[in-house]
N, C-alpha and C positions, 0 to 999 in steps of 0.2 A: 467694394467689401462682399465676403463671400462667408456662407454660413453653412458648416458643414454639421448633418446632427448623426448623432452617435445613438449607438440601444446600450442597454446596462451593461451588456457580454463582451463589450469588448476584450480581444483579447491583445494582448502586447508580444513584439517581436523574442528572438532569445535575448532573455535578460544581462548577456556575457557586459554592457556597460556598467553595471552595477558592481560588478566585479575587477574595474579597474584598480591598476594601481595609482593610490594617493598618498605617492609619496610625493607631493606639491611640497613648496615652502609654505608652513601655514602660517609664516608670518606676515607672507606677504598679503593673504587672506586676510588676519588682521590688520593690519595697514587700513585695507578700505574704510574700517569708521573713521580712523584720523582724516583719512583723505573727504569723505564729507563731510566730516566736520567744519574742513577748513571750507571747501563748496560752497555749504550753506550760510557761512561767518562773512563769506564775502557778497553774496547776493541775499536777499529775504525772498526773494520771488524768481528764483534758478527756472524753475516750468514756466511763468507766467501765473495769471490770477484765476485763468477762467476753470473751469472744471476740465478734467481729459474725457472725449466723447466716453470710454468706459463707466466713467461717473453717471451720465446722464443716460446710458443704456442700462445700466444696473438699479437705480434708479424709479425707471418705470416698470421694471420686474420688483421690485422690492413694493411698491406702489399696488401693481396688479394683484399682490400675493399679499398686503397686508403685514408686509415686515416694518415693523417700528425700529427696534432696538438694533443698530449694527455694531459690529466688530470691523474697525479698518485698520490694517499691519501695514507697517511700512509707508506711515502716512507722508512724511518727507516735509514738504513745507505748507501742508493743509488746505491747498487749493480744492480739492476732492471732499475735505473733511466739512469746509464753509460751504460746499454744496448742498451734503446732505442735511446738514444741520439748517440750511436756508428751506430746503424741502420740509421741515417738520421730523425729521428724524432724529432719534436720539441716536449717540453719537458715544464711541470709544474709541480714541484712537490714538492710537502707538507707533513708536519708532526706536530707532536705536541710538540715533544722535539726538543729544541735550538740545543744542544749537536749533535744531528743528522742530523740537515741542516745542520750547520755549517760544520760537516764531509763531509756532501755531494759537499758544496761549495770547500771545499779544492780538494776532488775529479777530480771537473769535471775543475777548474785550473790547476790542474798537469795534467792535460788529455787535456789540451786544449778543453774544448767543453764549454767555458762559454756558446757559441754564439746559443747553441742546450736548454740550457737549465735555467729556471727560479725556483726562490726556495723562502718557502715561509712558516714561523712558524706559523702553524695554529692549531686550535681546530676544528675538522669536525663536533661537534653538533653547533655550529653556523654557520649563512650565507657563502656560499663559496663565495670570493669575484671576482666576474665574473658575466659578462652580460649574460643573457639568450643566449643560441644556441652559446657557445662559442668553445666549443671544440667539436672534431669528436670522439672520446672515452674517457673513463674512465677507468685506471685500478688503484685494490687494490690487494697486494696480504696478505691476512691476516687479513686487517682490521675489515672485520667484525664478526671475531672470537674474536675479543679486548672485554675490559668491558665495553659495550653499551647495554642497554636495548633495548628491540624490539620497544619502542618509540621512543628511538633516532638514531636506526638502520632506521626504518620509513622516519623519516625526513633525514637523508643523502640521504638516495635513491631517493626522492625526489628531493634534492639539485641537486643530480648528474644528473636527470633527465632532470635541469630545466637549467643548462648549456651546457649540450648536441644539437649540431644541430640536425634537423630532419635526424631519421635512425641511430641515433648515441650509440654507442655501450658501455654496462656497463658489465666489465668482471671484475669480484673479486674470490678472495680463502678464503674459511674457512675451518676452522676444524668443522668433524661433529659431529652425535651420536651415531659413530658407530668404532668413535675413543677410540684407549684403555685407554687413559685418563676420558676419560669422565667417571659422577659420579667419580672420586677420589680426595683425598685433601679435601679440606674445599668447604662447599655451599654457595654462596654466594646470589643470587637471580635466578629467572628466570632457567635457565641451564646455568648459569655462575659458575665454580671450581676453587677455588685458588689452583695449583697444584704444584710441586715443584719447587722452586729457586725464589716461590713469584709471579708469573704470573697469573691473571685473563684469563681463556678461556671463553668464548662464545662459546658452541657449538651448531651448529644451523643443527635443521632435514630440509627433504626435503619439510615438508608443513610449515616451517618456509617461507624457501627461499622461494616458491609461493605467500607469505601473500607479502613478501617484492619486488615482484615483481611489482606491483601494477602500472599499465602505461606501462610495456615492455612488448614485447613476449619475451618469452624462447627458446633461441635457441639451447641451450646445456648444460646442468650437467656432468660435465667429473668426474669420482672418481681417485684420483692418492694417492701417500704417499709420503712422504719427511722426509727425516732426517733418523736417525740408530734407532728411535722408533719401529716404524716410525709413523708421525704422519700421521691419516685419513684426506684428502682434497676433499673436492667438486670445482673446477672448473668449475666457472657457467659465461654463454656469455650471455647477455640481447640486445636487442635492443628496443631503446626506439619506441614506436607508436606512 
């Protein structure tokens, strides 16, 4: 594990990657939703039942700062959702997979956690259905490396900032350009590659993360590995200015 601390004046490199030709097959990206529905239909615990390391780290910081009301984006099948709920947080859990959301709802009923969790099937490329300043913090595990263009990620970061209270935290993880799967498989657009299993991954560089952090202070960027490959990840902690 390695932690990189940044100050709020990080400057991106030349933003030419934002101007890349996006004449990719949009239908391929749209098909990812159906792909995830199939994945979640075939296995109700695709990524296991234990919380991710990033959720454990995020919960520690939330507790230190007294953050109680958490927005979780790209919640998948709820392994981190349940962890947050069991640790006393109030969680609004969103995912664009209907199967994923139904699985989370069943799990929270089975674990008698319904009073701590609200769920919603929602596409994050659309407005978040919450008032300004609703949440103390936002958490997402590998949402930012889904097949979302830089323009879409800019929009998502702005929407998260809008629904955060003053000084609220935005914590997210993403696979990055040192990942062994970067530039393998089929190139789709920008730094998105379709790897084995039919998954399209957007690998983010530190420069892109700095660009996406407009309106936030970068508290830290932590490097860590996950899984048996292993996946190379950044955990990014931002604070709303």
